[in-house]
N, C-alpha and C positions, 0 to 999 in steps of 0.2 A: 860447417855451413848448415843452417837450419832453414830450409825453404819455406816453412810454414810459420816461422817465428817462435816455435815451441817444439819441444820433444814429447809433449803430452799427447797420447794417441787419441783421446777423446776430442781434444781441441782440433787435431788434424782431421778426424772424421767429420766433425761439424763444419769446419771450413770447406772440406771437400764436398760435403752435401750442398752447402749454400752455393758454391761455385758451379757444381753440376746442375743444380736446378736452374740457376740463371743462364747457363749455357744452353740448356734445353729450351728455355723460354725464348731466347733471342735467335735461335736457329729455326728456319722453317721446316715443316714436315712433322709427321707423327712418329714418335719413338716409343717403342714398348720396352721400357726399362723399369726395373724395380728400384727401391730406395738404395739397395746396396750397390747396384751397378751405377746409379747416379752419383753416389758418393765416390766410388772408384774413378769415375770419369772426372770428377772435380779434383781428386788427388792427383791423377795423372796429368791433368791440365795444369795444375799448380807446379808440378815438377817440371813439365815442359816449358811453361811460361817463365818460371824462375831461372832455369838454365839458360834459355834463349835471351832473356832480358839482361842477365848479368854478362853473358858472353859478348853481346853487342854493346854493352856499356850504357844501356838505357836507364838502368837504376841499380842501386846497391841493395844489399840484403837489409831487410827491415823497413824499407820505404813503402809508403801506401800504394805506390804504383805497382807493387808486386801483386796486389789483388786483381788489377786490370790485366796484368800479364797472365795470371792464373786463368782468368775468364777467357782470354784470347787463346791460351793453350788448350782449354777444354773445347772451345769452338772448333779449333783446328782438328782435334781428335775426332769430334763428331763429324766433321767434313770428310776426314779420311775413312771413317767407318761407313759413311754413306757411299763413298766411291767403291769401297771393297765389298759392299753388300750385294749379293746376287739380285739381279733384276726380277721383277715379278711379271 
């Protein structure tokens, strides 16, 4: 199973970066993250979204809906980080 559609690490990092940037854009609040953490957020979101989407039967591997699943997964991770972050 290849959740990113490729085993090329550069491709995975670029897709993760795009997903991470989009997730940060659609969620409210200010986040202080660098480019590496943003890419890791997108990669983690893609892994979570791919796993959940295929477990629930929403889409199969390689479908375009996987990108939306990756974005949703990254938004969920951002939400969890916001909940776990100590208050100011």
